[in-house]
mmCIF file of the N, C-alpha and C atoms, coordinates in Angstrom:
data_MODEL
# 
_entry.id   MODEL 
# 
loop_
_atom_site.group_PDB 
_atom_site.id 
_atom_site.type_symbol 
_atom_site.label_atom_id 
_atom_site.label_alt_id 
_atom_site.label_comp_id 
_atom_site.label_asym_id 
_atom_site.label_entity_id 
_atom_site.label_seq_id 
_atom_site.pdbx_PDB_ins_code 
_atom_site.Cartn_x 
_atom_site.Cartn_y 
_atom_site.Cartn_z 
_atom_site.occupancy 
_atom_site.B_iso_or_equiv 
_atom_site.pdbx_formal_charge 
_atom_site.auth_seq_id 
_atom_site.auth_comp_id 
_atom_site.auth_asym_id 
_atom_site.auth_atom_id 
_atom_site.pdbx_PDB_model_num 
ATOM 1   N N  . MET A 1 1  ? 0.814   -1.390 -0.048 1.00 0.00 ? 1  MET A N  1 
ATOM 2   C CA . MET A 1 1  ? -0.048  0.057  0.144  1.00 0.00 ? 1  MET A CA 1 
ATOM 3   C C  . MET A 1 1  ? 1.152   1.161  -0.340 1.00 0.00 ? 1  MET A C  1 
ATOM 4   N N  . LYS A 1 2  ? 0.525   2.230  -1.401 1.00 0.00 ? 2  LYS A N  1 
ATOM 5   C CA . LYS A 1 2  ? 1.629   3.457  -1.120 1.00 0.00 ? 2  LYS A CA 1 
ATOM 6   C C  . LYS A 1 2  ? 0.860   4.889  -1.213 1.00 0.00 ? 2  LYS A C  1 
ATOM 7   N N  . PHE A 1 3  ? 1.014   5.436  0.054  1.00 0.00 ? 3  PHE A N  1 
ATOM 8   C CA . PHE A 1 3  ? 0.380   6.532  0.235  1.00 0.00 ? 3  PHE A CA 1 
ATOM 9   C C  . PHE A 1 3  ? 0.979   7.752  -0.690 1.00 0.00 ? 3  PHE A C  1 
ATOM 10  N N  . THR A 1 4  ? 0.293   8.547  -1.621 1.00 0.00 ? 4  THR A N  1 
ATOM 11  C CA . THR A 1 4  ? 1.810   9.759  -1.813 1.00 0.00 ? 4  THR A CA 1 
ATOM 12  C C  . THR A 1 4  ? 1.094   11.401 -0.511 1.00 0.00 ? 4  THR A C  1 
ATOM 13  N N  . GLU A 1 5  ? 0.209   11.036 -0.295 1.00 0.00 ? 5  GLU A N  1 
ATOM 14  C CA . GLU A 1 5  ? -0.845  12.285 0.369  1.00 0.00 ? 5  GLU A CA 1 
ATOM 15  C C  . GLU A 1 5  ? -1.676  11.627 1.236  1.00 0.00 ? 5  GLU A C  1 
ATOM 16  N N  . GLU A 1 6  ? -1.034  12.240 2.531  1.00 0.00 ? 6  GLU A N  1 
ATOM 17  C CA . GLU A 1 6  ? -2.010  11.662 3.599  1.00 0.00 ? 6  GLU A CA 1 
ATOM 18  C C  . GLU A 1 6  ? -2.899  12.985 3.896  1.00 0.00 ? 6  GLU A C  1 
ATOM 19  N N  . LYS A 1 7  ? -4.007  12.894 4.194  1.00 0.00 ? 7  LYS A N  1 
ATOM 20  C CA . LYS A 1 7  ? -4.732  14.291 4.980  1.00 0.00 ? 7  LYS A CA 1 
ATOM 21  C C  . LYS A 1 7  ? -5.531  13.435 5.872  1.00 0.00 ? 7  LYS A C  1 
ATOM 22  N N  . ILE A 1 8  ? -6.241  13.592 7.475  1.00 0.00 ? 8  ILE A N  1 
ATOM 23  C CA . ILE A 1 8  ? -6.310  13.647 8.642  1.00 0.00 ? 8  ILE A CA 1 
ATOM 24  C C  . ILE A 1 8  ? -7.560  14.490 8.331  1.00 0.00 ? 8  ILE A C  1 
ATOM 25  N N  . GLN A 1 9  ? -8.664  14.389 8.582  1.00 0.00 ? 9  GLN A N  1 
ATOM 26  C CA . GLN A 1 9  ? -9.420  15.338 9.160  1.00 0.00 ? 9  GLN A CA 1 
ATOM 27  C C  . GLN A 1 9  ? -9.921  15.336 10.718 1.00 0.00 ? 9  GLN A C  1 
ATOM 28  N N  . PHE A 1 10 ? -9.334  15.570 11.840 1.00 0.00 ? 10 PHE A N  1 
ATOM 29  C CA . PHE A 1 10 ? -9.979  15.707 13.977 1.00 0.00 ? 10 PHE A CA 1 
ATOM 30  C C  . PHE A 1 10 ? -11.391 16.518 14.309 1.00 0.00 ? 10 PHE A C  1 
ATOM 31  N N  . ALA A 1 11 ? -11.859 16.167 14.060 1.00 0.00 ? 11 ALA A N  1 
ATOM 32  C CA . ALA A 1 11 ? -13.055 17.391 15.074 1.00 0.00 ? 11 ALA A CA 1 
ATOM 33  C C  . ALA A 1 11 ? -13.634 16.283 16.010 1.00 0.00 ? 11 ALA A C  1 
ATOM 34  N N  . GLY A 1 12 ? -13.508 16.599 17.548 1.00 0.00 ? 12 GLY A N  1 
ATOM 35  C CA . GLY A 1 12 ? -13.758 16.133 17.914 1.00 0.00 ? 12 GLY A CA 1 
ATOM 36  C C  . GLY A 1 12 ? -13.907 16.214 19.828 1.00 0.00 ? 12 GLY A C  1 
ATOM 37  N N  . ASN A 1 13 ? -14.488 16.057 20.205 1.00 0.00 ? 13 ASN A N  1 
ATOM 38  C CA . ASN A 1 13 ? -14.675 16.167 22.153 1.00 0.00 ? 13 ASN A CA 1 
ATOM 39  C C  . ASN A 1 13 ? -15.041 15.355 22.851 1.00 0.00 ? 13 ASN A C  1 
ATOM 40  N N  . ILE A 1 14 ? -14.281 14.575 23.682 1.00 0.00 ? 14 ILE A N  1 
ATOM 41  C CA . ILE A 1 14 ? -15.445 13.219 24.349 1.00 0.00 ? 14 ILE A CA 1 
ATOM 42  C C  . ILE A 1 14 ? -17.004 13.547 24.826 1.00 0.00 ? 14 ILE A C  1 
ATOM 43  N N  . GLU A 1 15 ? -16.206 15.152 25.512 1.00 0.00 ? 15 GLU A N  1 
ATOM 44  C CA . GLU A 1 15 ? -18.234 15.097 26.161 1.00 0.00 ? 15 GLU A CA 1 
ATOM 45  C C  . GLU A 1 15 ? -18.913 15.550 24.713 1.00 0.00 ? 15 GLU A C  1 
ATOM 46  N N  . PHE A 1 16 ? -18.613 15.318 24.135 1.00 0.00 ? 16 PHE A N  1 
ATOM 47  C CA . PHE A 1 16 ? -19.842 14.776 22.654 1.00 0.00 ? 16 PHE A CA 1 
ATOM 48  C C  . PHE A 1 16 ? -20.412 13.409 22.229 1.00 0.00 ? 16 PHE A C  1 
ATOM 49  N N  . ALA A 1 17 ? -19.477 12.460 22.560 1.00 0.00 ? 17 ALA A N  1 
ATOM 50  C CA . ALA A 1 17 ? -19.735 10.629 21.927 1.00 0.00 ? 17 ALA A CA 1 
ATOM 51  C C  . ALA A 1 17 ? -21.696 10.622 23.052 1.00 0.00 ? 17 ALA A C  1 
ATOM 52  N N  . GLY A 1 18 ? -21.606 10.177 21.512 1.00 0.00 ? 18 GLY A N  1 
ATOM 53  C CA . GLY A 1 18 ? -23.353 9.233  21.643 1.00 0.00 ? 18 GLY A CA 1 
ATOM 54  C C  . GLY A 1 18 ? -23.939 10.952 21.118 1.00 0.00 ? 18 GLY A C  1 
ATOM 55  N N  . SER A 1 19 ? -23.860 12.374 20.874 1.00 0.00 ? 19 SER A N  1 
ATOM 56  C CA . SER A 1 19 ? -24.439 13.495 20.871 1.00 0.00 ? 19 SER A CA 1 
ATOM 57  C C  . SER A 1 19 ? -24.824 13.718 19.749 1.00 0.00 ? 19 SER A C  1 
ATOM 58  N N  . ASP A 1 20 ? -26.280 14.525 19.050 1.00 0.00 ? 20 ASP A N  1 
ATOM 59  C CA . ASP A 1 20 ? -25.837 14.971 17.444 1.00 0.00 ? 20 ASP A CA 1 
ATOM 60  C C  . ASP A 1 20 ? -24.904 15.409 16.548 1.00 0.00 ? 20 ASP A C  1 
ATOM 61  N N  . ASP A 1 21 ? -24.261 16.651 17.813 1.00 0.00 ? 21 ASP A N  1 
ATOM 62  C CA . ASP A 1 21 ? -23.028 17.146 16.890 1.00 0.00 ? 21 ASP A CA 1 
ATOM 63  C C  . ASP A 1 21 ? -22.274 15.756 16.783 1.00 0.00 ? 21 ASP A C  1 
ATOM 64  N N  . GLU A 1 22 ? -21.658 14.672 17.081 1.00 0.00 ? 22 GLU A N  1 
ATOM 65  C CA . GLU A 1 22 ? -21.006 14.057 16.854 1.00 0.00 ? 22 GLU A CA 1 
ATOM 66  C C  . GLU A 1 22 ? -21.579 12.798 15.802 1.00 0.00 ? 22 GLU A C  1 
ATOM 67  N N  . ARG A 1 23 ? -22.432 12.819 15.987 1.00 0.00 ? 23 ARG A N  1 
ATOM 68  C CA . ARG A 1 23 ? -23.312 11.823 14.688 1.00 0.00 ? 23 ARG A CA 1 
ATOM 69  C C  . ARG A 1 23 ? -23.378 12.484 13.323 1.00 0.00 ? 23 ARG A C  1 
ATOM 70  N N  . GLU A 1 24 ? -23.115 14.181 13.419 1.00 0.00 ? 24 GLU A N  1 
ATOM 71  C CA . GLU A 1 24 ? -23.169 15.231 13.064 1.00 0.00 ? 24 GLU A CA 1 
ATOM 72  C C  . GLU A 1 24 ? -22.073 15.412 12.185 1.00 0.00 ? 24 GLU A C  1 
ATOM 73  N N  . LYS A 1 25 ? -20.983 15.003 12.750 1.00 0.00 ? 25 LYS A N  1 
ATOM 74  C CA . LYS A 1 25 ? -19.876 15.209 12.186 1.00 0.00 ? 25 LYS A CA 1 
ATOM 75  C C  . LYS A 1 25 ? -19.359 14.292 11.504 1.00 0.00 ? 25 LYS A C  1 
ATOM 76  N N  . GLU A 1 26 ? -19.665 13.130 12.415 1.00 0.00 ? 26 GLU A N  1 
ATOM 77  C CA . GLU A 1 26 ? -19.068 11.337 11.697 1.00 0.00 ? 26 GLU A CA 1 
ATOM 78  C C  . GLU A 1 26 ? -20.041 11.271 10.128 1.00 0.00 ? 26 GLU A C  1 
ATOM 79  N N  . LEU A 1 27 ? -21.062 12.069 10.544 1.00 0.00 ? 27 LEU A N  1 
ATOM 80  C CA . LEU A 1 27 ? -21.792 11.923 8.842  1.00 0.00 ? 27 LEU A CA 1 
ATOM 81  C C  . LEU A 1 27 ? -21.559 13.210 8.011  1.00 0.00 ? 27 LEU A C  1 
ATOM 82  N N  . ILE A 1 28 ? -20.106 14.352 7.939  1.00 0.00 ? 28 ILE A N  1 
ATOM 83  C CA . ILE A 1 28 ? -20.256 14.981 7.403  1.00 0.00 ? 28 ILE A CA 1 
ATOM 84  C C  . ILE A 1 28 ? -18.329 14.789 7.244  1.00 0.00 ? 28 ILE A C  1 
ATOM 85  N N  . GLY A 1 29 ? -17.256 13.656 7.764  1.00 0.00 ? 29 GLY A N  1 
ATOM 86  C CA . GLY A 1 29 ? -16.308 13.205 8.164  1.00 0.00 ? 29 GLY A CA 1 
ATOM 87  C C  . GLY A 1 29 ? -16.872 12.181 6.493  1.00 0.00 ? 29 GLY A C  1 
ATOM 88  N N  . LYS A 1 30 ? -17.436 11.682 6.723  1.00 0.00 ? 30 LYS A N  1 
ATOM 89  C CA . LYS A 1 30 ? -17.428 10.064 6.040  1.00 0.00 ? 30 LYS A CA 1 
ATOM 90  C C  . LYS A 1 30 ? -18.334 10.486 4.438  1.00 0.00 ? 30 LYS A C  1 
ATOM 91  N N  . PHE A 1 31 ? -18.791 12.102 4.132  1.00 0.00 ? 31 PHE A N  1 
ATOM 92  C CA . PHE A 1 31 ? -19.104 12.389 3.164  1.00 0.00 ? 31 PHE A CA 1 
ATOM 93  C C  . PHE A 1 31 ? -18.400 12.973 2.167  1.00 0.00 ? 31 PHE A C  1 
ATOM 94  N N  . TRP A 1 32 ? -17.276 13.545 2.926  1.00 0.00 ? 32 TRP A N  1 
ATOM 95  C CA . TRP A 1 32 ? -15.763 14.292 2.837  1.00 0.00 ? 32 TRP A CA 1 
ATOM 96  C C  . TRP A 1 32 ? -14.982 13.494 2.225  1.00 0.00 ? 32 TRP A C  1 
ATOM 97  N N  . ALA A 1 33 ? -14.528 12.378 2.729  1.00 0.00 ? 33 ALA A N  1 
ATOM 98  C CA . ALA A 1 33 ? -14.122 11.330 2.547  1.00 0.00 ? 33 ALA A CA 1 
ATOM 99  C C  . ALA A 1 33 ? -14.442 10.466 1.711  1.00 0.00 ? 33 ALA A C  1 
ATOM 100 N N  . ASP A 1 34 ? -15.477 10.706 0.914  1.00 0.00 ? 34 ASP A N  1 
ATOM 101 C CA . ASP A 1 34 ? -16.236 9.959  -0.144 1.00 0.00 ? 34 ASP A CA 1 
ATOM 102 C C  . ASP A 1 34 ? -15.847 10.821 -1.769 1.00 0.00 ? 34 ASP A C  1 
ATOM 103 N N  . LYS A 1 35 ? -16.603 11.816 -1.134 1.00 0.00 ? 35 LYS A N  1 
ATOM 104 C CA . LYS A 1 35 ? -16.218 13.111 -2.229 1.00 0.00 ? 35 LYS A CA 1 
ATOM 105 C C  . LYS A 1 35 ? -14.841 12.773 -2.628 1.00 0.00 ? 35 LYS A C  1 
ATOM 106 N N  . SER A 1 36 ? -13.945 13.552 -1.685 1.00 0.00 ? 36 SER A N  1 
ATOM 107 C CA . SER A 1 36 ? -12.651 13.817 -1.877 1.00 0.00 ? 36 SER A CA 1 
ATOM 108 C C  . SER A 1 36 ? -11.346 12.663 -1.844 1.00 0.00 ? 36 SER A C  1 
ATOM 109 N N  . GLY A 1 37 ? -11.646 11.231 -1.736 1.00 0.00 ? 37 GLY A N  1 
ATOM 110 C CA . GLY A 1 37 ? -10.689 10.058 -2.069 1.00 0.00 ? 37 GLY A CA 1 
ATOM 111 C C  . GLY A 1 37 ? -10.073 9.946  -0.583 1.00 0.00 ? 37 GLY A C  1 
ATOM 112 N N  . ASN A 1 38 ? -10.351 11.033 0.155  1.00 0.00 ? 38 ASN A N  1 
ATOM 113 C CA . ASN A 1 38 ? -9.215  10.928 1.625  1.00 0.00 ? 38 ASN A CA 1 
ATOM 114 C C  . ASN A 1 38 ? -10.278 9.246  2.378  1.00 0.00 ? 38 ASN A C  1 
ATOM 115 N N  . LEU A 1 39 ? -9.323  9.157  3.487  1.00 0.00 ? 39 LEU A N  1 
ATOM 116 C CA . LEU A 1 39 ? -10.124 8.432  4.354  1.00 0.00 ? 39 LEU A CA 1 
ATOM 117 C C  . LEU A 1 39 ? -10.262 9.404  5.737  1.00 0.00 ? 39 LEU A C  1 
ATOM 118 N N  . PHE A 1 40 ? -11.454 8.369  6.618  1.00 0.00 ? 40 PHE A N  1 
ATOM 119 C CA . PHE A 1 40 ? -11.584 9.273  7.425  1.00 0.00 ? 40 PHE A CA 1 
ATOM 120 C C  . PHE A 1 40 ? -12.312 8.278  8.351  1.00 0.00 ? 40 PHE A C  1 
ATOM 121 N N  . LEU A 1 41 ? -11.460 8.377  9.735  1.00 0.00 ? 41 LEU A N  1 
ATOM 122 C CA . LEU A 1 41 ? -11.675 7.317  11.043 1.00 0.00 ? 41 LEU A CA 1 
ATOM 123 C C  . LEU A 1 41 ? -12.252 8.735  11.986 1.00 0.00 ? 41 LEU A C  1 
ATOM 124 N N  . MET A 1 42 ? -13.481 8.313  12.845 1.00 0.00 ? 42 MET A N  1 
ATOM 125 C CA . MET A 1 42 ? -13.893 8.575  14.106 1.00 0.00 ? 42 MET A CA 1 
ATOM 126 C C  . MET A 1 42 ? -13.355 8.157  15.154 1.00 0.00 ? 42 MET A C  1 
ATOM 127 N N  . ALA A 1 43 ? -12.271 8.665  15.777 1.00 0.00 ? 43 ALA A N  1 
ATOM 128 C CA . ALA A 1 43 ? -11.456 7.879  16.383 1.00 0.00 ? 43 ALA A CA 1 
ATOM 129 C C  . ALA A 1 43 ? -11.647 7.453  17.966 1.00 0.00 ? 43 ALA A C  1 
ATOM 130 N N  . TRP A 1 44 ? -11.773 7.275  18.653 1.00 0.00 ? 44 TRP A N  1 
ATOM 131 C CA . TRP A 1 44 ? -11.962 7.244  20.161 1.00 0.00 ? 44 TRP A CA 1 
ATOM 132 C C  . TRP A 1 44 ? -10.757 6.509  21.432 1.00 0.00 ? 44 TRP A C  1 
ATOM 133 N N  . ASN A 1 45 ? -10.435 6.546  22.323 1.00 0.00 ? 45 ASN A N  1 
ATOM 134 C CA . ASN A 1 45 ? -9.438  6.143  22.807 1.00 0.00 ? 45 ASN A CA 1 
ATOM 135 C C  . ASN A 1 45 ? -9.820  5.227  23.193 1.00 0.00 ? 45 ASN A C  1 
ATOM 136 N N  . VAL A 1 46 ? -10.720 3.971  23.244 1.00 0.00 ? 46 VAL A N  1 
ATOM 137 C CA . VAL A 1 46 ? -11.553 2.788  22.825 1.00 0.00 ? 46 VAL A CA 1 
ATOM 138 C C  . VAL A 1 46 ? -12.655 2.467  22.063 1.00 0.00 ? 46 VAL A C  1 
ATOM 139 N N  . ASP A 1 47 ? -12.208 2.060  20.898 1.00 0.00 ? 47 ASP A N  1 
ATOM 140 C CA . ASP A 1 47 ? -14.099 2.367  20.471 1.00 0.00 ? 47 ASP A CA 1 
ATOM 141 C C  . ASP A 1 47 ? -14.556 1.105  20.661 1.00 0.00 ? 47 ASP A C  1 
ATOM 142 N N  . ASN A 1 48 ? -15.495 0.687  19.999 1.00 0.00 ? 48 ASN A N  1 
ATOM 143 C CA . ASN A 1 48 ? -17.081 -0.189 20.335 1.00 0.00 ? 48 ASN A CA 1 
ATOM 144 C C  . ASN A 1 48 ? -16.450 -1.773 20.317 1.00 0.00 ? 48 ASN A C  1 
ATOM 145 N N  . TYR A 1 49 ? -15.198 -1.998 19.633 1.00 0.00 ? 49 TYR A N  1 
ATOM 146 C CA . TYR A 1 49 ? -14.216 -3.499 19.440 1.00 0.00 ? 49 TYR A CA 1 
ATOM 147 C C  . TYR A 1 49 ? -12.858 -3.758 20.093 1.00 0.00 ? 49 TYR A C  1 
ATOM 148 N N  . GLY A 1 50 ? -13.126 -2.803 21.120 1.00 0.00 ? 50 GLY A N  1 
ATOM 149 C CA . GLY A 1 50 ? -12.138 -2.468 22.282 1.00 0.00 ? 50 GLY A CA 1 
ATOM 150 C C  . GLY A 1 50 ? -10.236 -2.363 21.147 1.00 0.00 ? 50 GLY A C  1 
ATOM 151 N N  . ARG A 1 51 ? -10.324 -1.691 20.468 1.00 0.00 ? 51 ARG A N  1 
ATOM 152 C CA . ARG A 1 51 ? -9.192  -0.590 19.829 1.00 0.00 ? 51 ARG A CA 1 
ATOM 153 C C  . ARG A 1 51 ? -8.591  0.274  20.218 1.00 0.00 ? 51 ARG A C  1 
ATOM 154 N N  . ASN A 1 52 ? -7.825  0.819  20.875 1.00 0.00 ? 52 ASN A N  1 
ATOM 155 C CA . ASN A 1 52 ? -7.013  1.234  20.898 1.00 0.00 ? 52 ASN A CA 1 
ATOM 156 C C  . ASN A 1 52 ? -6.884  2.185  19.656 1.00 0.00 ? 52 ASN A C  1 
ATOM 157 N N  . ILE A 1 53 ? -7.143  3.967  19.926 1.00 0.00 ? 53 ILE A N  1 
ATOM 158 C CA . ILE A 1 53 ? -6.499  4.877  18.288 1.00 0.00 ? 53 ILE A CA 1 
ATOM 159 C C  . ILE A 1 53 ? -5.572  3.993  17.461 1.00 0.00 ? 53 ILE A C  1 
ATOM 160 N N  . VAL A 1 54 ? -4.633  3.479  17.964 1.00 0.00 ? 54 VAL A N  1 
ATOM 161 C CA . VAL A 1 54 ? -3.836  3.056  17.213 1.00 0.00 ? 54 VAL A CA 1 
ATOM 162 C C  . VAL A 1 54 ? -4.114  1.732  16.382 1.00 0.00 ? 54 VAL A C  1 
ATOM 163 N N  . LYS A 1 55 ? -4.479  0.988  16.530 1.00 0.00 ? 55 LYS A N  1 
ATOM 164 C CA . LYS A 1 55 ? -5.464  -0.400 16.167 1.00 0.00 ? 55 LYS A CA 1 
ATOM 165 C C  . LYS A 1 55 ? -6.756  0.105  15.404 1.00 0.00 ? 55 LYS A C  1 
ATOM 166 N N  . GLN A 1 56 ? -6.873  1.508  15.714 1.00 0.00 ? 56 GLN A N  1 
ATOM 167 C CA . GLN A 1 56 ? -8.501  1.765  14.762 1.00 0.00 ? 56 GLN A CA 1 
ATOM 168 C C  . GLN A 1 56 ? -8.074  2.602  13.412 1.00 0.00 ? 56 GLN A C  1 
ATOM 169 N N  . ILE A 1 57 ? -6.533  3.634  13.517 1.00 0.00 ? 57 ILE A N  1 
ATOM 170 C CA . ILE A 1 57 ? -6.169  4.019  12.052 1.00 0.00 ? 57 ILE A CA 1 
ATOM 171 C C  . ILE A 1 57 ? -5.621  2.839  12.081 1.00 0.00 ? 57 ILE A C  1 
ATOM 172 N N  . MET A 1 58 ? -4.872  1.672  12.342 1.00 0.00 ? 58 MET A N  1 
ATOM 173 C CA . MET A 1 58 ? -4.202  0.892  11.182 1.00 0.00 ? 58 MET A CA 1 
ATOM 174 C C  . MET A 1 58 ? -5.404  -0.372 10.264 1.00 0.00 ? 58 MET A C  1 
ATOM 175 N N  . GLU A 1 59 ? -6.257  0.067  10.917 1.00 0.00 ? 59 GLU A N  1 
ATOM 176 C CA . GLU A 1 59 ? -7.107  -0.302 10.440 1.00 0.00 ? 59 GLU A CA 1 
ATOM 177 C C  . GLU A 1 59 ? -8.303  0.209  9.335  1.00 0.00 ? 59 GLU A C  1 
ATOM 178 N N  . VAL A 1 60 ? -8.120  1.452  9.255  1.00 0.00 ? 60 VAL A N  1 
ATOM 179 C CA . VAL A 1 60 ? -8.709  1.854  8.121  1.00 0.00 ? 60 VAL A CA 1 
ATOM 180 C C  . VAL A 1 60 ? -8.027  1.726  7.304  1.00 0.00 ? 60 VAL A C  1 
ATOM 181 N N  . LEU A 1 61 ? -6.367  1.866  7.438  1.00 0.00 ? 61 LEU A N  1 
ATOM 182 C CA . LEU A 1 61 ? -5.253  1.813  6.462  1.00 0.00 ? 61 LEU A CA 1 
ATOM 183 C C  . LEU A 1 61 ? -5.511  0.803  5.694  1.00 0.00 ? 61 LEU A C  1 
ATOM 184 N N  . LYS A 1 62 ? -5.615  -0.428 6.494  1.00 0.00 ? 62 LYS A N  1 
ATOM 185 C CA . LYS A 1 62 ? -5.690  -1.869 5.680  1.00 0.00 ? 62 LYS A CA 1 
ATOM 186 C C  . LYS A 1 62 ? -6.681  -2.262 5.215  1.00 0.00 ? 62 LYS A C  1 
ATOM 187 N N  . ASN A 1 63 ? -7.502  -1.685 5.753  1.00 0.00 ? 63 ASN A N  1 
ATOM 188 C CA . ASN A 1 63 ? -9.594  -1.637 4.281  1.00 0.00 ? 63 ASN A CA 1 
ATOM 189 C C  . ASN A 1 63 ? -9.715  -0.476 4.015  1.00 0.00 ? 63 ASN A C  1 
ATOM 190 N N  . ASP A 1 64 ? -8.473  0.546  3.561  1.00 0.00 ? 64 ASP A N  1 
ATOM 191 C CA . ASP A 1 64 ? -8.395  1.550  2.727  1.00 0.00 ? 64 ASP A CA 1 
ATOM 192 C C  . ASP A 1 64 ? -9.754  2.065  3.156  1.00 0.00 ? 64 ASP A C  1 
ATOM 193 N N  . GLY A 1 65 ? -9.881  2.665  4.167  1.00 0.00 ? 65 GLY A N  1 
ATOM 194 C CA . GLY A 1 65 ? -11.681 3.149  3.927  1.00 0.00 ? 65 GLY A CA 1 
ATOM 195 C C  . GLY A 1 65 ? -12.544 2.457  3.937  1.00 0.00 ? 65 GLY A C  1 
ATOM 196 N N  . LYS A 1 66 ? -12.683 1.366  3.274  1.00 0.00 ? 66 LYS A N  1 
ATOM 197 C CA . LYS A 1 66 ? -13.545 0.501  3.128  1.00 0.00 ? 66 LYS A CA 1 
ATOM 198 C C  . LYS A 1 66 ? -14.916 0.417  4.292  1.00 0.00 ? 66 LYS A C  1 
# 
């Protein structure tokens, strides 16, 4: 896998977890990634699968955002 340019979008705050604001940010991020050809991850300290942030990033890169 070769990346010539990396773009990361970050917008988050733990106090918004589960809120309408958090869901809106995730929808916008996914839309941005789809239209721009970049990857998007709404990362958490630990996600619903027990993965830390590094593992979440590795999963997105491995799956190329799919």
